[in-house]
N, C-alpha and C positions, 0 to 999 in steps of 0.2 A: 195438443196436451201428450206429451212423448208419453208410449206407451213402452212397459216394460217387457224388459225380456222375458221367452216364455218358461225358462226355468224358475224366475223370481215368481211369477205370476200362477204359477203349478202350486207354488209352494203351502200357501193357504190351504188349496182346496186337498192338497194329501194330508197336510194336519187336521182335514175335520173329516176325512176318512176313517186315519187312524184314532180318530177320537170317539170316533162313532164304533168302529171294530172294538174299542177297549172297553168302550162301555156296554158293547153286547157282551163280548165275553165274560165282564162282570156280571150283568146280570144272570147269564147261562151259568157262573159259580155259585152265585147266589140261589139260584132256583135247586141245583143241583143239592146243596147243602142243607135247603130246608126240608126238602123230599129225603135225604139221606136222614135228617135226624128224625124225620116224620116216623120213618120206618123202622128205627129202631127204639122210640118210645114206643109204639104201638107193640112190636116183639117183648118189647121190655115188661110192659103193662100185661100183655097175653101170659107171659112167663110166669111172672108173679101171682098172676090169678091162677093159674093152672095148680102151680106149686103150692096155694095156698087150698087148694081145692079139696083137692089128692092128697095132700102132708107129703108132697117131695120137696123137701126144701131146693136147690138149686138144680136140679136137674132138669124140668122145662123151661125155665127161664136160661142157661146156657143154650142148650136144643135150639129155642127159637132163635136166639140171638146169632146162633150161628147158623141158623139157617136164614136168618133176615139179611145174612153177605150177598151170598148172589143174588136174593131181588133186588136189594140196594144197588148192586153193580149193572143187574140188568136195566132197571127205571135211570141210572145215571147213562147209561147207552144211546138208552132209545130218545134219552132229553136234548143228549148231544147231535143225535143225527135228525131230528128234528130243528133242532137250530142251523144245523148245517144246510137243512134242505130249502130252509128260510131265504138263507144268505145269496142275495143274488150279484153276479159282478157288474161293477158300474156300466154305462154304456160307451162302447167306445167310438168315436166320431167315426165316421167312413169316409176311406182315403178313395179319392176319386183315383180309376182308372186308367190310366194313359194308355193308349190307343199306340200301337205302334205304327209307323207309317212305311218302314223298312227303306228310308231316307237316312 
């Protein structure tokens, strides 16, 4: 059975690695999107609630929504750092060290 040259043999392995990377990035983007949407919705509901209770129509809604932006950015940053920490580079085969005999 003939063996494939190394470049052709590594192609499927690289495709699988690229697919796994793409899926991981898509998962991270989805997670960040859900958390961001959740933070904005909670801020909106809290702002509307406070505005109704204190009879200050758009004041608290706008202030809390603006205040949720840095919180959303912080959560996004922490999620990205957590995902990066989980990424491990693929194991590279060890190359045998050739001893120099000086001849």
